[in-house]
N, C-alpha and C positions, 0 to 999 in steps of 0.2 A: 386374848390380844394383847399386843404390847399398849403401855399407857400411850403412847403418840397417836397410834390407830384409833383409840378409843375417844380421843380429842377430836381428830379428825372427822369421825362420823358423826359426832354431837354438833360441830360446825357446818357439816353438810346438810343437817334436816332443816335447818334454817332457809334453805337455798332450793330454787326449782331444780337448778344444775349446778355441778361444781367439778371443777378442776384443781390442780395442783402444780405449784412450782417446785420441783423435785430435785433436789442437791444439796450441798453443804455452804455454808456460810452466805446464807441468803438473806440475811435479815435487813441489808440494806439497798435489794434488789427494786428497780422500779417497776417490775414485771406487773405485779399484781394491781398497782394502782392503774396501769396503763389499762390493762383489760377492764377493771372494775368502770373505768370512764367510758369505754365501749359499751360496754354491757347496760349501763345507766340510761346512755343516749338511747340503744336500741329497745328500751323497756325491758329489758331480761333482768330476771332475779338471780343471776348469775354471779360467780365468784370465782377466783383463784385462789387457794389457800395454799399458804407457805407449809411446806413439809422437808424440814432442815434434817437429811438424814441420806445415809447411801446404802438404806437395808432394801435390798431390791425383793426381797421376798415380802417385805411388809407392803410395799408397795404395789407388789402385782395382786396382793389380796384386798387394797384400798380399791383398786381399780375395777373390780369386779361390780361395785356400787351401781344399781341403776340409774341413779342420777349422774353418776361421773360422765365428764364429755369428753375429757383430755387433758394432756399437761404439758408444761415447758420443762424440759429436763436440762440441767445443766451439770456441772461439772461437780463429783465425779463419775456421773452417771451416763454421760452423752455415748460411751461405749458400751459400758456395761448392760445397758438396756437393748442392744444390737439383737442378743440370741434369743430375747423374748418376744420379739416381734413377729406378726404373720405376712406383713408385706412392709415394703419400703419404697419410697419414693426414689427415682433415679440419684437424685441430689443427694439424699440419705445413703444410698447405697456406695455412691462413689466416693462421696468424702470419708464414709466410714465412720460416721458421728450421728446420733439423732438428738434434734434439740426439741421437738416437737412431737408428741403422743396424740393421734385422733384415732376415730372409732369407725369401722364399715362394718356391713353386714355381709356374709358370705350368701352366694345362691340358696344355699341349705339353711340359712337362717342363725350362722353361727357368728358370735361376735369377733371381730377380728381387731387385733391390737396394730396399728400400722404407723410407722415412723415416717418424717420427713426432716428436713433441714433448711430452714427458713432463714439460717445465718449467709448463705449465699446471696438469699433476695436483700436481705438488711444491707451487704456490702455493696453488690450492684446498684439499688436503688439509692444508697448515700451519695455515690458520685452522680448518677444521672440526675438526681433531683437537685443538685448544689453545684454543679458545673456547668455553666452557663456554655461553653462550646466543646464538648467533649471530643470533637473530634480532633481540634488543635491543641489540647489541653492533655490525653493520653491516648486517644487512638494510634496506633501504629508507632506507640513509642514502648521502651522498656519498661517494667513495673518492679518494685520492689515489696517483698513481703517478710517483715520481722517476727519471728518467733517459728516453734515447731510443730505447735500442738494442732488441735483442732479447729480453731480458729483460722490456723494460717492455711490449714489445707482448704477450709471453707474458701479463704480469699484467693488461692489458687485457682480452684474451680471457677469461682465468679470472674476473674482476670482472664481466663484463660478460654471459657465457654463464652461469654458475653461480653467483654470490653475492649476486644480488639487491640490486646496487647501484642508485642514482640517476645523478647526474652523477659523471664521472671528472676530477678535477683533474689536469692535468698540470704538474710542474715539472722543467725541464732546462736544462743552460749554452747549448744551441744552440737558436735560435728556429727556424730553419730546418730542422733534425732534426723537431722536434715538429711542424711543419707537413706535413713528407713522412710522419711517422709517423700523423698524422690522416688524411691522405688516404689513406693505405694501409689503414688499420684501416675506413674508411668505405667503400673498395672492396670491401673482404672479408666486408662484411656486420656489422661489431659496432664502429662507430664512433661510434654515435651519443652524446650528452652527454659530449663529451669538451671539457673547458675549458682551454684553457693559461692558466695563472696568469703574468702578467710583471712585477707590480709589488707591491711590499711593501704599500701601502694596500690593493689589492686582495686580496691575502693575509690582511688583518686581517679584511675583512667576508664572509668566506667561511663558510658553515654550515660545523661541524666534521666531518671525516670520519670514518667508523667504522672504515675499513680503509687502511690506507698500505701501498703495496708499494715498498721502496727498491730498485733497481736500479744503484747506483753503486758503485765503490770506495772503499773506507774512507781516503781520502785528504785532506789540505789543500789549500783551492781555491788555484789558482795564477795562473788568468786571471780578469777580469771577469764572464765568463758564470758560471763557477763558484762566484765570490763571491755573486752573484746568487742563484744557485739555492741555496746555504747560507742566506741570507738569508730568502729567501721561504719554505722547509722551517722553519726555526726558526720563522717569525713564525705560521705555521699550526699547531706543535707547542705553542705558547706559548699559544694561544687559550683561554679559560675555556669551560667547558662537558661535556658528556657525551664522555670520552675513549673511544678506542675501541682496534684493535688496530693493532701495527706488524710486518710481517716486513722483516726486512732482510735481502736475499738474499746480502749478502756474507759470507763466512766463513772467506776466506783472507788473511792467515796466522792471523786469529782471527776468530770471530763476534762478539766483545766489542766492539764498532764505536764511535766516537765518537758517531754516531747514536743507536745503539741506548742508548748511557748516557743521552745528552741526555732521550730520549724517556721513557725508565724514570723519570727523575727529574721530568718533568712530568706523570707520571700514568697514562703508555700503557701498555698491555700489550704487552710486547716478544717477538716470537717471532723466534728465531737462525735464521739460515741455512740450519744444519745441519738443520733440519725439513723445509726444502724438498728438500735433499739425500738424506734418507731416502725421502721419498715419491716423488720423480721417480727415483729409483735402484729401489726396488720395481718401480714401473711399468715399467720398463726390461726387468728378469728376468720378467715376464709375457711380454714380446714372444720374449725368447732362450728360457727354459726351457718354456714353453708352460703353465705352472702359473698358477693364479688366485693373489692377493694373499693368501688365506686358506691357501692352501699352501706360503707362503716364511715364513723364520723373521722375521718383523715384530719381535717381542719383543726377540729376540737382538740385532738390527740396531740399535733403538732403545738397548738397553743398551750396547753398544759404542760408539755415538756419545756418548752421554751420559757415558762414562768420559772419552772423548777432549776432551769439553767441560769435565767437572771438571777435568781435566789441566793443561788450557791456562787456565781459570781461576785454579787455584792460582799457577800459573807467573806471574800478574798480581799477586799481593799480596808 
């Protein structure tokens, strides 16, 4: 057994039940602390252990442990896990990415590995819990998604399925990636009205979106494609008119991104990426604990995350 697996099994012996955060570059993730708070408030000796790995074989051995309850799955494992699932929720199947692994038992008693995608819930709830009047802010208006990966697909799914938007503008550094995403979304039934924005002139003539979801890291552009994507985004944000709300999914190492600052300065309502973290994380625990959202310590989770955000905000001053 690899050394990492041995260490994780030793950690698991101290708990009644355990799960994993399975991905790479996860040392700064807030996810384990969020779930730890929930379990403490519920009186459960559970924890989510960090597993910084892309070793799928190792992971699939670890999940056989009798006290394993499930996992948060992050990059680069959200797509790689799909062939190993026995069942998928509709959202997981349609988005083509799994961020939540949970267990069910078949009628014959076999343990089933099941996949869900709670990112879509995190995106939807971030808007509906923070925008006072959705009907006037983003319903029946275009939307904008920045990015071309799994999070962008989740955003398109949430916007199209639940948020009553019209066209969805797409801005990304890689044109081929956008075309693949459009084809995938269309094949899965939620690809209508996707508009790939490719020039600044076009961006300056678009009807102003009511909802924006940014699914890119907070980094300075290094390639021509990245520089163009920034120019397109800035052109849309700067247009005059009835500004809406923007969710920036990036929250590591800080939710106070360059894009959020620009958008706020131009009059957009900015929703921090920690909001999506909260709501997708709570949804994960409904799968793992069997409890409804109303039975989970929602207010305490929000207060704890707000305290973390305030601490990071103070460090910027």
